[in-house]
VOGU-3710 file (C-alpha; in Angstrom, 3 decimals, decimal comma):
1> mllsptesrd> 8,155/16,013/19,130  8,634/14,039/15,931  8,973/10,382/16,916  11,675/8,108/15,566  10,739/4,731/14,068  11,559/2,932/17,343  9,625/5,448/19,445  6,689/4,996/17,067  6,685/1,246/17,689  6,356/1,839/21,424
11> llaraarehf> 3,440/4,241/20,947  1,602/1,898/18,573  2,061/-0,985/21,017  0,635/1,196/23,807  -2,365/2,067/21,633  -3,005/-1,657/21,125  -2,738/-2,379/24,862  -4,854/0,572/25,980  -7,448/0,390/23,164  -7,154/3,766/21,504
21> allavnadsp> -6,247/4,716/17,950  -4,151/7,485/16,464  -5,785/9,687/13,852  -3,641/9,746/10,698  -4,514/12,783/8,594  -3,394/13,008/4,999  -2,406/16,697/5,032  -2,225/18,509/1,702  -0,563/21,772/2,729  1,502/23,466/5,435
31> aaitdvleaa> -1,707/25,044/6,760  -3,367/21,629/7,050  -0,348/20,261/8,939  -0,529/23,149/11,408  -4,276/22,689/11,892  -3,912/18,973/12,645  -1,206/19,679/15,211  -3,384/22,375/16,777  -6,271/19,907/17,111  -3,914/17,393/18,729
41> ricnapviie> -2,728/20,097/21,139  -6,312/20,858/22,159  -6,853/17,139/22,841  -3,392/16,591/24,346  -3,195/13,562/22,045  -0,612/11,875/19,824  -1,277/12,270/16,115  -0,025/11,005/12,761  0,508/13,251/9,759  0,457/11,287/6,521
51> tslwqltgrs> 1,808/12,266/3,140  1,122/10,595/-0,189  2,825/10,883/-3,547  0,405/13,567/-4,750  1,376/15,800/-1,820  5,099/15,195/-2,259  4,978/16,152/-5,931  2,413/18,946/-5,413  3,037/22,697/-5,468  3,207/23,068/-1,681
61> fgagdaatgl> 6,178/20,715/-1,312  8,135/19,117/-4,162  6,659/20,811/-7,253  7,189/17,601/-9,223  10,145/16,200/-7,250  8,992/13,661/-4,654  12,333/13,434/-2,814  12,482/17,208/-2,396  8,836/17,146/-1,348  9,451/14,544/1,353
71> arylvqiaql> 12,486/16,419/2,684  10,465/19,644/2,879  7,582/17,795/4,511  9,919/16,299/7,116  11,515/19,668/7,877  8,099/21,320/8,224  6,845/18,726/10,694  10,114/18,420/12,616  10,280/22,182/13,144  6,659/22,494/14,231
81> aasprfahlp> 6,788/19,387/16,428  9,852/20,766/18,238  8,325/24,202/18,816  7,180/25,110/22,348  3,531/24,958/21,268  3,678/21,301/20,207  6,858/19,869/21,786  4,908/17,857/24,367  2,906/16,000/21,703  4,027/12,699/20,162
91> vllhtdhikg> 3,888/13,345/16,391  4,463/10,722/13,704  5,073/11,239/9,997  3,826/8,343/7,876  4,274/7,750/4,152  0,988/6,672/2,557  -0,018/5,812/-1,032  3,483/5,773/-2,492  3,323/3,769/-5,711  4,862/3,337/-9,148
101> pitlpllkaa> 8,531/3,205/-10,184  9,556/5,798/-7,597  8,302/3,714/-4,650  11,407/1,778/-3,629  14,019/4,445/-4,508  12,094/7,064/-2,525  11,326/4,905/0,497  14,834/3,447/0,675  16,222/6,984/0,610  13,755/7,916/3,354
111> irglptgiad> 14,990/5,033/5,518  18,616/6,117/4,996  17,604/9,654/5,993  16,906/12,552/3,674  19,274/15,528/3,734  17,469/18,669/4,862  20,008/21,325/3,891  20,342/22,232/7,580  23,954/21,515/8,651  24,382/17,718/8,598
121> tvlspstisl> 20,792/16,986/9,625  19,002/14,060/8,001  15,450/13,024/8,821  13,394/9,877/8,279  9,655/9,201/8,466  8,375/7,680/11,714  6,511/4,894/9,912  6,406/3,771/6,286  3,931/2,073/3,983  3,611/1,699/0,243
131> dssalsaaen> 0,513/1,395/-1,920  0,106/-2,296/-2,757  -3,043/-1,884/-4,854  -1,262/-2,644/-8,137  1,080/-5,301/-6,711  0,725/-9,066/-6,613  1,181/-10,801/-3,271  4,717/-11,800/-4,291  5,565/-8,228/-5,356  4,148/-6,838/-2,115
141> iaallelcre> 6,262/-9,233/-0,040  9,385/-8,522/-2,114  8,975/-4,756/-1,763  8,587/-4,922/2,028  11,595/-7,218/2,325  13,698/-4,817/0,261  12,844/-2,012/2,678  13,772/-4,260/5,618  17,119/-5,085/4,001  17,782/-1,391/3,400
151> seacgraatl> 17,171/-0,678/7,066  19,565/-3,445/8,127  22,217/-2,382/5,618  22,322/1,260/6,679  21,799/0,630/10,384  18,762/2,896/10,661  15,489/1,582/12,071  12,329/1,309/9,973  8,804/0,718/11,243  6,516/-0,600/8,536
161> emeagvddgv> 2,825/-0,896/7,748  1,887/-3,662/5,311  -1,207/-3,406/3,122  -3,427/-6,005/1,531  -6,298/-5,216/-0,872  -7,857/-2,535/1,311  -10,579/-1,712/-1,242  -11,408/-5,334/-2,072  -13,948/-6,223/0,602  -12,655/-8,331/3,496
171> tplelarnll> -9,150/-9,734/3,133  -9,059/-13,534/3,666  -7,117/-14,535/6,780  -5,031/-16,968/4,731  -3,755/-14,007/2,678  -2,747/-12,272/5,901  -0,801/-15,388/6,908  0,937/-15,444/3,521  1,807/-11,742/3,352  2,678/-11,041/6,971
181> gsvevqapgf> 4,122/-14,466/7,615  6,440/-14,295/4,621  7,924/-10,971/5,708  8,052/-11,826/9,413  9,907/-15,104/8,947  12,576/-13,466/6,757  12,793/-10,053/8,441  11,264/-10,243/11,920  10,343/-7,179/13,924  9,716/-4,596/11,200
191> ihlwapgvgt> 5,924/-4,687/10,693  3,920/-2,977/13,428  0,769/-2,110/11,456  -1,362/-4,336/9,221  -3,836/-2,813/6,748  -6,202/-5,486/5,416  -9,523/-4,957/3,727  -12,277/-4,829/6,354  -15,201/-3,752/4,169  -14,344/-0,062/3,813
201> rhglgdqrsf> -13,323/1,756/0,646  -11,253/4,853/-0,006  -13,314/7,911/-0,887  -16,730/9,125/0,181  -18,894/6,210/-0,878  -21,132/3,806/1,039  -19,297/2,291/4,023  -22,065/-0,043/5,268  -19,944/-3,115/4,504  -17,454/-2,257/7,271
211> sadavrahhe> -16,916/-5,221/9,601  -15,577/-4,814/13,134  -15,491/-8,622/13,304  -13,034/-8,635/10,389  -10,874/-6,103/12,253  -10,836/-8,320/15,346  -9,954/-11,452/13,392  -7,113/-9,743/11,522  -5,759/-8,130/14,696  -5,621/-11,538/16,373
221> vaseiagrpv> -4,013/-13,262/13,386  -1,447/-10,497/12,780  -0,448/-10,437/16,447  -0,189/-14,231/16,495  2,056/-14,261/13,415  4,335/-11,528/14,755  4,347/-12,632/18,390  3,678/-9,028/19,440  0,695/-6,648/19,253  0,141/-5,614/15,631
231> gialhgssgl> -2,590/-3,009/15,361  -4,879/-2,649/12,385  -4,534/0,415/10,168  -8,035/1,368/9,028  -8,065/2,764/5,509  -11,208/4,301/4,046  -12,533/5,750/7,307  -14,229/8,755/5,700  -17,966/8,278/6,041  -17,809/5,974/9,070
241> dadalraavr> -19,850/7,333/11,968  -18,631/7,637/15,549  -20,152/4,309/16,640  -18,397/2,436/13,831  -15,081/4,105/14,629  -15,357/3,240/18,315  -16,218/-0,367/17,399  -13,141/-0,466/15,139  -10,914/0,692/17,991  -12,371/-1,865/20,395
251> agvtkvnwss> -11,660/-4,575/17,811  -7,982/-3,698/17,395  -7,585/-0,637/15,154  -4,675/1,560/16,307  -4,351/3,877/13,283  -7,225/5,512/11,404  -6,421/7,054/8,023  -8,434/10,150/7,172  -8,163/11,869/3,810  -11,294/12,252/1,666
261> eslllrsqsa> -13,521/13,780/4,335  -10,663/15,987/5,519  -10,154/17,300/1,981  -13,893/17,847/1,607  -14,088/19,880/4,817  -11,173/22,115/3,826  -12,301/22,609/0,231  -15,908/23,365/1,192  -14,694/25,897/3,770  -12,482/27,532/1,133
271> aefyrthaaq> -15,412/27,687/-1,292  -17,537/29,304/1,432  -14,805/31,870/2,086  -14,613/32,963/-1,545  -18,395/32,944/-1,894  -18,987/35,092/1,196  -16,016/37,423/0,649  -16,503/38,151/-3,053  -17,155/41,858/-2,454  -13,964/42,271/-0,386
281> lqpghpewkn> -11,920/40,762/-3,212  -12,853/43,520/-5,649  -10,226/46,184/-6,466  -10,714/49,290/-4,379  -12,383/47,597/-1,412  -10,670/48,716/1,820  -10,304/45,103/2,997  -9,084/43,785/-0,355  -5,484/43,092/0,651  -6,283/41,470/4,021
291> tamdnglqhf> -8,900/39,295/2,339  -6,655/38,286/-0,554  -3,739/37,278/1,660  -3,369/33,551/2,282  -3,831/34,064/6,031  -7,364/35,356/5,479  -8,445/32,169/3,725  -6,496/29,824/5,996  -7,808/31,394/9,208  -11,370/30,979/7,916
301> vseryiprvv> -10,738/27,323/6,983  -9,006/26,573/10,307  -11,932/27,844/12,378  -14,199/25,316/10,684  -11,739/22,442/10,272  -9,983/22,168/13,644  -13,146/21,366/15,675  -13,897/18,451/13,324  -10,392/17,051/13,794  -10,773/17,422/17,572
311> drirtlgagr> -14,036/15,460/17,453  -12,406/12,638/15,489  -9,382/12,399/17,775  -11,673/12,187/20,811  -13,883/9,579/19,140  -10,786/7,384/18,764  -10,047/7,680/22,485  -6,609/9,260/22,019  -7,192/12,552/23,858  -6,813/13,270/27,529
//
């Protein structure tokens, strides 16, 4: 089932209390969404599907129109999450890496609820964040407060993740007090995830600077500021080994973003498919049509990708 913003808060608070983390996969295609849900079903675990601006404007969803892309993404996940195969799983949709002039118009529309074209149905993401990498501290605070005001004005809940400089080493605790404190004092109760820098970086580079101690310190400070458990959202998890991920969870991480390594696994599997099936893709081969169909490629990728997602979910302690 696709969780509402308020249901998502409850699940994130439980993750903080019980010391597990939800895997948040940045899924590039309908096939990737299905594969992540299938891995969660195998683990009987909650899961987060994330979408970024490049997915929303990409060919699989919006084809240049981010609002259309987000509506299609929401419909895809809502339909799958309600199906008998996945209906027992808590599923969250999170907006990730939304930046530029479209940020506030798109996210405010998402909070109000995007029309789906299905009767009078509107859908909203479970949790929301924006990319603060090009924003000053004051701009970051102002943007989050505008989303809070939109939620209050339209009477629809919003559950927010706030970012600091996640690629800039370890975020100073005084910056956490400024950013989180400024939003919390003016709009209490909206932020339920905090994404500071803890030594990781987005991409597939060297992650040896990761600090579980920084996670623990930020988890304690964020929870103190909010007066409730605020879990840490770990960005840049690709390349961290299982021991580092488990240490992150013990220290207070409740959401682990996963994009670069996920993309690498799917793209390498696709390259292997085309390399090993070149003969079948020649005109006149009896298996040409079955091989050329999208299902041939996607089945091949899924067989290799799903077990890796299962391993990651279990490493984070979310499966039963």
